[in-house]
N, CA, C and O atoms as a GROMACS GRO file, in nm:
protein
  368
    1MET      N    1   0.066  -0.102   0.003
    1MET     CA    2   0.010   0.014  -0.022
    1MET      C    3   0.103   0.141  -0.004
    1MET      O    4   0.186   0.173   0.081
    2SER      N    5   0.059   0.197  -0.114
    2SER     CA    6   0.177   0.312  -0.083
    2SER      C    7   0.088   0.423  -0.041
    2SER      O    8  -0.030   0.391  -0.046
    3SER      N    9   0.107   0.515  -0.010
    3SER     CA   10   0.067   0.638   0.018
    3SER      C   11   0.140   0.784  -0.038
    3SER      O   12   0.262   0.796  -0.048
    4SER      N   13   0.079   0.853  -0.060
    4SER     CA   14   0.132   1.008  -0.130
    4SER      C   15   0.130   1.095  -0.017
    4SER      O   16   0.050   1.091   0.076
    5VAL      N   17   0.232   1.181  -0.034
    5VAL     CA   18   0.238   1.324   0.066
    5VAL      C   19   0.219   1.427  -0.024
    5VAL      O   20   0.286   1.431  -0.127
    6HIS      N   21   0.155   1.492  -0.003
    6HIS     CA   22   0.140   1.661  -0.069
    6HIS      C   23   0.204   1.739   0.013
    6HIS      O   24   0.162   1.778   0.122
    7ARG      N   25   0.320   1.766  -0.040
    7ARG     CA   26   0.383   1.899   0.008
    7ARG      C   27   0.288   2.000  -0.006
    7ARG      O   28   0.184   1.986  -0.070
    8ILE      N   29   0.335   2.136   0.075
    8ILE     CA   30   0.283   2.238   0.056
    8ILE      C   31   0.392   2.299   0.065
    8ILE      O   32   0.458   2.263   0.162
    9THR      N   33   0.448   2.398  -0.013
    9THR     CA   34   0.553   2.483   0.002
    9THR      C   35   0.525   2.659   0.067
    9THR      O   36   0.426   2.732   0.065
   10VAL      N   37   0.647   2.674   0.114
   10VAL     CA   38   0.606   2.788   0.217
   10VAL      C   39   0.550   2.909   0.106
   10VAL      O   40   0.485   3.006   0.144
   11ARG      N   41   0.582   2.887  -0.018
   11ARG     CA   42   0.528   3.002  -0.098
   11ARG      C   43   0.375   2.958  -0.081
   11ARG      O   44   0.307   3.041  -0.021
   12GLU      N   45   0.300   2.827  -0.129
   12GLU     CA   46   0.182   2.797  -0.160
   12GLU      C   47   0.110   2.843  -0.012
   12GLU      O   48   0.006   2.908  -0.026
   13MET      N   49   0.139   2.826   0.079
   13MET     CA   50   0.109   2.860   0.207
   13MET      C   51   0.079   3.028   0.202
   13MET      O   52  -0.036   3.068   0.219
   14ASN      N   53   0.168   3.103   0.182
   14ASN     CA   54   0.155   3.219   0.199
   14ASN      C   55   0.061   3.260   0.112
   14ASN      O   56  -0.031   3.334   0.145
   15GLU      N   57   0.084   3.197  -0.045
   15GLU     CA   58  -0.053   3.284  -0.108
   15GLU      C   59  -0.166   3.240  -0.065
   15GLU      O   60  -0.259   3.321  -0.066
   16ILE      N   61  -0.188   3.118  -0.023
   16ILE     CA   62  -0.347   3.067   0.052
   16ILE      C   63  -0.349   3.198   0.167
   16ILE      O   64  -0.447   3.269   0.145
   17GLN      N   65  -0.284   3.236   0.256
   17GLN     CA   66  -0.310   3.343   0.340
   17GLN      C   67  -0.333   3.488   0.288
   17GLN      O   68  -0.403   3.572   0.344
   18CYS      N   69  -0.271   3.502   0.186
   18CYS     CA   70  -0.284   3.646   0.096
   18CYS      C   71  -0.421   3.609   0.079
   18CYS      O   72  -0.499   3.683   0.140
   19ARG      N   73  -0.466   3.529   0.024
   19ARG     CA   74  -0.617   3.504  -0.068
   19ARG      C   75  -0.701   3.522   0.051
   19ARG      O   76  -0.788   3.609   0.059
   20ARG      N   77  -0.675   3.447   0.134
   20ARG     CA   78  -0.815   3.459   0.261
   20ARG      C   79  -0.763   3.624   0.331
   20ARG      O   80  -0.854   3.691   0.380
   21GLN      N   81  -0.670   3.663   0.334
   21GLN     CA   82  -0.658   3.794   0.404
   21GLN      C   83  -0.747   3.908   0.314
   21GLN      O   84  -0.827   3.988   0.362
   22LEU      N   85  -0.706   3.891   0.154
   22LEU     CA   86  -0.765   3.960   0.078
   22LEU      C   87  -0.908   3.966   0.102
   22LEU      O   88  -0.975   4.068   0.119
   23ALA      N   89  -0.944   3.857   0.101
   23ALA     CA   90  -1.108   3.854   0.110
   23ALA      C   91  -1.171   3.900   0.221
   23ALA      O   92  -1.289   3.937   0.226
   24VAL      N   93  -1.074   3.898   0.331
   24VAL     CA   94  -1.130   3.960   0.481
   24VAL      C   95  -1.121   4.140   0.457
   24VAL      O   96  -1.202   4.212   0.516
   25VAL      N   97  -1.008   4.204   0.359
   25VAL     CA   98  -0.995   4.331   0.350
   25VAL      C   99  -1.118   4.381   0.248
   25VAL      O  100  -1.170   4.492   0.249
   26LYS      N  101  -1.145   4.292   0.177
   26LYS     CA  102  -1.268   4.314   0.081
   26LYS      C  103  -1.413   4.327   0.157
   26LYS      O  104  -1.501   4.409   0.129
   27ARG      N  105  -1.416   4.237   0.252
   27ARG     CA  106  -1.557   4.242   0.324
   27ARG      C  107  -1.535   4.374   0.428
   27ARG      O  108  -1.619   4.465   0.426
   28ARG      N  109  -1.442   4.379   0.500
   28ARG     CA  110  -1.438   4.504   0.585
   28ARG      C  111  -1.416   4.630   0.509
   28ARG      O  112  -1.443   4.732   0.573
   29PHE      N  113  -1.374   4.646   0.386
   29PHE     CA  114  -1.315   4.755   0.317
   29PHE      C  115  -1.488   4.817   0.293
   29PHE      O  116  -1.518   4.931   0.328
   30LYS      N  117  -1.576   4.736   0.238
   30LYS     CA  118  -1.714   4.721   0.214
   30LYS      C  119  -1.801   4.817   0.288
   30LYS      O  120  -1.868   4.916   0.260
   31GLN      N  121  -1.762   4.718   0.430
   31GLN     CA  122  -1.852   4.757   0.517
   31GLN      C  123  -1.803   4.917   0.551
   31GLN      O  124  -1.890   5.003   0.538
   32TRP      N  125  -1.691   4.953   0.585
   32TRP     CA  126  -1.641   5.062   0.614
   32TRP      C  127  -1.681   5.206   0.532
   32TRP      O  128  -1.702   5.319   0.576
   33ASN      N  129  -1.681   5.136   0.360
   33ASN     CA  130  -1.718   5.206   0.278
   33ASN      C  131  -1.852   5.277   0.326
   33ASN      O  132  -1.852   5.397   0.354
   34GLU      N  133  -1.953   5.206   0.333
   34GLU     CA  134  -2.069   5.213   0.347
   34GLU      C  135  -2.071   5.305   0.464
   34GLU      O  136  -2.113   5.419   0.442
   35LEU      N  137  -2.024   5.268   0.612
   35LEU     CA  138  -2.002   5.393   0.706
   35LEU      C  139  -1.977   5.502   0.661
   35LEU      O  140  -2.053   5.598   0.673
   36ALA      N  141  -1.853   5.506   0.593
   36ALA     CA  142  -1.797   5.651   0.585
   36ALA      C  143  -1.898   5.716   0.503
   36ALA      O  144  -1.920   5.833   0.531
   37ASN      N  145  -1.969   5.660   0.401
   37ASN     CA  146  -2.054   5.732   0.298
   37ASN      C  147  -2.164   5.777   0.386
   37ASN      O  148  -2.198   5.894   0.372
   38ARG      N  149  -2.238   5.690   0.492
   38ARG     CA  150  -2.325   5.756   0.572
   38ARG      C  151  -2.309   5.870   0.672
   38ARG      O  152  -2.401   5.934   0.723
   39SER      N  153  -2.181   5.888   0.693
   39SER     CA  154  -2.117   5.951   0.839
   39SER      C  155  -2.046   6.091   0.758
   39SER      O  156  -2.033   6.124   0.640
   40GLN      N  157  -2.010   6.148   0.880
   40GLN     CA  158  -1.940   6.305   0.860
   40GLN      C  159  -1.780   6.277   0.867
   40GLN      O  160  -1.701   6.359   0.914
   41TYR      N  161  -1.741   6.133   0.808
   41TYR     CA  162  -1.572   6.110   0.833
   41TYR      C  163  -1.491   6.212   0.784
   41TYR      O  164  -1.531   6.290   0.697
   42HIS      N  165  -1.405   6.216   0.824
   42HIS     CA  166  -1.298   6.329   0.771
   42HIS      C  167  -1.238   6.258   0.654
   42HIS      O  168  -1.160   6.163   0.651
   43GLN      N  169  -1.312   6.351   0.528
   43GLN     CA  170  -1.294   6.370   0.393
   43GLN      C  171  -1.119   6.315   0.360
   43GLN      O  172  -1.085   6.197   0.350
   44PRO      N  173  -1.057   6.397   0.352
   44PRO     CA  174  -0.873   6.357   0.337
   44PRO      C  175  -0.847   6.176   0.387
   44PRO      O  176  -0.790   6.093   0.316
   45ARG      N  177  -0.907   6.150   0.531
   45ARG     CA  178  -0.874   6.032   0.592
   45ARG      C  179  -0.962   5.911   0.471
   45ARG      O  180  -0.926   5.796   0.444
   46ILE      N  181  -1.056   5.970   0.429
   46ILE     CA  182  -1.148   5.890   0.289
   46ILE      C  183  -1.055   5.830   0.214
   46ILE      O  184  -1.014   5.714   0.210
   47ALA      N  185  -1.027   5.936   0.149
   47ALA     CA  186  -0.937   5.968   0.042
   47ALA      C  187  -0.820   5.864   0.049
   47ALA      O  188  -0.811   5.766  -0.026
   48GLN      N  189  -0.739   5.894   0.139
   48GLN     CA  190  -0.626   5.816   0.191
   48GLN      C  191  -0.639   5.674   0.220
   48GLN      O  192  -0.542   5.601   0.194
   49ILE      N  193  -0.767   5.614   0.280
   49ILE     CA  194  -0.778   5.469   0.298
   49ILE      C  195  -0.838   5.396   0.149
   49ILE      O  196  -0.811   5.281   0.116
   50LYS      N  197  -0.913   5.478   0.080
   50LYS     CA  198  -0.932   5.436  -0.041
   50LYS      C  199  -0.849   5.440  -0.144
   50LYS      O  200  -0.870   5.368  -0.242
   51GLN      N  201  -0.761   5.509  -0.138
   51GLN     CA  202  -0.593   5.479  -0.228
   51GLN      C  203  -0.545   5.364  -0.168
   51GLN      O  204  -0.520   5.267  -0.239
   52ALA      N  205  -0.531   5.359  -0.061
   52ALA     CA  206  -0.435   5.231   0.014
   52ALA      C  207  -0.519   5.115  -0.014
   52ALA      O  208  -0.463   5.005  -0.016
   53TYR      N  209  -0.678   5.124  -0.042
   53TYR     CA  210  -0.718   5.007  -0.116
   53TYR      C  211  -0.713   4.978  -0.223
   53TYR      O  212  -0.709   4.860  -0.256
   54GLN      N  213  -0.711   5.066  -0.302
   54GLN     CA  214  -0.679   5.028  -0.421
   54GLN      C  215  -0.529   5.013  -0.473
   54GLN      O  216  -0.505   4.995  -0.593
   55GLN      N  217  -0.443   5.021  -0.389
   55GLN     CA  218  -0.293   5.002  -0.423
   55GLN      C  219  -0.292   4.858  -0.392
   55GLN      O  220  -0.244   4.787  -0.481
   56LEU      N  221  -0.343   4.790  -0.264
   56LEU     CA  222  -0.364   4.671  -0.224
   56LEU      C  223  -0.452   4.568  -0.362
   56LEU      O  224  -0.419   4.468  -0.426
   57MET      N  225  -0.553   4.640  -0.360
   57MET     CA  226  -0.612   4.545  -0.475
   57MET      C  227  -0.539   4.548  -0.602
   57MET      O  228  -0.590   4.473  -0.686
   58GLU      N  229  -0.440   4.610  -0.642
   58GLU     CA  230  -0.369   4.586  -0.760
   58GLU      C  231  -0.258   4.483  -0.733
   58GLU      O  232  -0.193   4.424  -0.819
   59ASN      N  233  -0.251   4.474  -0.637
   59ASN     CA  234  -0.146   4.346  -0.603
   59ASN      C  235  -0.213   4.234  -0.597
   59ASN      O  236  -0.145   4.132  -0.613
   60GLU      N  237  -0.360   4.217  -0.574
   60GLU     CA  238  -0.433   4.121  -0.601
   60GLU      C  239  -0.389   4.019  -0.702
   60GLU      O  240  -0.343   3.909  -0.672
   61ALA      N  241  -0.409   4.068  -0.829
   61ALA     CA  242  -0.339   4.021  -0.958
   61ALA      C  243  -0.264   4.002  -0.941
   61ALA      O  244  -0.252   3.912  -1.023
   62LEU      N  245  -0.136   4.009  -0.874
   62LEU     CA  246  -0.036   3.976  -0.885
   62LEU      C  247   0.034   3.875  -0.803
   62LEU      O  248   0.156   3.857  -0.806
   63VAL      N  249  -0.051   3.810  -0.728
   63VAL     CA  250  -0.041   3.739  -0.637
   63VAL      C  251  -0.006   3.579  -0.640
   63VAL      O  252   0.059   3.523  -0.552
   64ALA      N  253  -0.057   3.518  -0.749
   64ALA     CA  254   0.022   3.386  -0.850
   64ALA      C  255   0.148   3.422  -0.868
   64ALA      O  256   0.214   3.318  -0.876
   65THR      N  257   0.235   3.540  -0.881
   65THR     CA  258   0.357   3.557  -0.957
   65THR      C  259   0.424   3.620  -0.818
   65THR      O  260   0.542   3.637  -0.851
   66LEU      N  261   0.414   3.650  -0.724
   66LEU     CA  262   0.515   3.698  -0.608
   66LEU      C  263   0.549   3.548  -0.532
   66LEU      O  264   0.486   3.447  -0.501
   67SER      N  265   0.701   3.605  -0.519
   67SER     CA  266   0.732   3.514  -0.431
   67SER      C  267   0.713   3.492  -0.296
   67SER      O  268   0.656   3.580  -0.232
   68ALA      N  269   0.758   3.374  -0.230
   68ALA     CA  270   0.695   3.362  -0.086
   68ALA      C  271   0.738   3.504   0.015
   68ALA      O  272   0.652   3.570   0.072
   69ARG      N  273   0.872   3.532   0.023
   69ARG     CA  274   0.900   3.671   0.109
   69ARG      C  275   0.801   3.783   0.059
   69ARG      O  276   0.751   3.854   0.147
   70ASN      N  277   0.756   3.814  -0.112
   70ASN     CA  278   0.661   3.920  -0.124
   70ASN      C  279   0.522   3.886  -0.078
   70ASN      O  280   0.443   3.974  -0.042
   71LEU      N  281   0.492   3.762  -0.078
   71LEU     CA  282   0.363   3.744  -0.052
   71LEU      C  283   0.348   3.755   0.128
   71LEU      O  284   0.256   3.800   0.196
   72SER      N  285   0.440   3.713   0.156
   72SER     CA  286   0.428   3.701   0.300
   72SER      C  287   0.394   3.874   0.360
   72SER      O  288   0.304   3.913   0.434
   73LEU      N  289   0.545   3.976   0.271
   73LEU     CA  290   0.511   4.070   0.308
   73LEU      C  291   0.361   4.148   0.286
   73LEU      O  292   0.306   4.217   0.372
   74LEU      N  293   0.318   4.125   0.173
   74LEU     CA  294   0.182   4.170   0.111
   74LEU      C  295   0.063   4.111   0.213
   74LEU      O  296  -0.049   4.162   0.204
   75ASN      N  297   0.079   4.032   0.286
   75ASN     CA  298   0.014   3.953   0.393
   75ASN      C  299   0.005   4.028   0.502
   75ASN      O  300  -0.106   4.042   0.553
   76ASN      N  301   0.134   4.097   0.566
   76ASN     CA  302   0.158   4.140   0.639
   76ASN      C  303   0.057   4.305   0.627
   76ASN      O  304  -0.014   4.355   0.714
   77GLN      N  305   0.083   4.350   0.503
   77GLN     CA  306   0.035   4.484   0.497
   77GLN      C  307  -0.133   4.486   0.475
   77GLN      O  308  -0.212   4.578   0.497
   78LEU      N  309  -0.157   4.352   0.424
   78LEU     CA  310  -0.353   4.355   0.437
   78LEU      C  311  -0.381   4.331   0.588
   78LEU      O  312  -0.485   4.376   0.637
   79VAL      N  313  -0.303   4.270   0.654
   79VAL     CA  314  -0.345   4.272   0.810
   79VAL      C  315  -0.341   4.397   0.852
   79VAL      O  316  -0.440   4.434   0.915
   80GLU      N  317  -0.242   4.487   0.833
   80GLU     CA  318  -0.248   4.605   0.920
   80GLU      C  319  -0.328   4.677   0.847
   80GLU      O  320  -0.379   4.765   0.916
   81PHE      N  321  -0.379   4.681   0.692
   81PHE     CA  322  -0.482   4.752   0.661
   81PHE      C  323  -0.625   4.740   0.737
   81PHE      O  324  -0.693   4.835   0.776
   82THR      N  325  -0.662   4.581   0.751
   82THR     CA  326  -0.762   4.563   0.833
   82THR      C  327  -0.798   4.585   0.933
   82THR      O  328  -0.915   4.581   0.971
   83GLY      N  329  -0.656   4.626   1.026
   83GLY     CA  330  -0.657   4.693   1.151
   83GLY      C  331  -0.687   4.847   1.130
   83GLY      O  332  -0.730   4.910   1.226
   84ILE      N  333  -0.669   4.901   1.023
   84ILE     CA  334  -0.667   5.013   1.035
   84ILE      C  335  -0.865   5.052   1.003
   84ILE      O  336  -0.937   5.138   1.054
   85LEU      N  337  -0.890   4.963   0.916
   85LEU     CA  338  -1.053   4.946   0.873
   85LEU      C  339  -1.139   4.925   0.997
   85LEU      O  340  -1.248   4.979   1.016
   86ASN      N  341  -1.071   4.832   1.089
   86ASN     CA  342  -1.126   4.797   1.212
   86ASN      C  343  -1.139   4.932   1.304
   86ASN      O  344  -1.248   4.967   1.351
   87ASN      N  345  -1.042   4.990   1.320
   87ASN     CA  346  -1.007   5.109   1.408
   87ASN      C  347  -1.102   5.233   1.340
   87ASN      O  348  -1.155   5.317   1.413
   88SER      N  349  -1.115   5.235   1.225
   88SER     CA  350  -1.177   5.340   1.176
   88SER      C  351  -1.346   5.322   1.185
   88SER      O  352  -1.436   5.402   1.161
   89THR      N  353  -1.349   5.184   1.229
   89THR     CA  354  -1.515   5.170   1.234
   89THR      C  355  -1.546   5.130   1.389
   89THR      O  356  -1.662   5.113   1.424
   90GLY      N  357  -1.455   5.118   1.464
   90GLY     CA  358  -1.481   5.139   1.607
   90GLY      C  359  -1.519   4.985   1.630
   90GLY      O  360  -1.591   4.957   1.725
   91SER      N  361  -1.471   4.882   1.539
   91SER     CA  362  -1.545   4.766   1.567
   91SER      C  363  -1.380   4.667   1.531
   91SER      O  364  -1.289   4.700   1.455
   92SER      N  365  -1.389   4.572   1.598
   92SER     CA  366  -1.265   4.445   1.617
   92SER      C  367  -1.301   4.355   1.560
   92SER      O  368  -1.233   4.252   1.557
   0.00000   0.00000   0.00000
């Protein structure tokens, strides 16, 4: 009886983490954007957060081609951005 072992590389693990974090960021940004549009939130801050979101989303198309190190860096940026959105909406 033979068994096969599927090895997941560090790069593949980082890509999976990035894709999951991208999904979280998209969901949180949508919630934040709805709140920002209904409130008197500071307009320059809205523009700054929207610009950061657009830059992160531009990287989404590159996820499949990034190295393990760059995927790890992108994941860290996504986690940080999620924290910014959470702080801006007052939720955790």
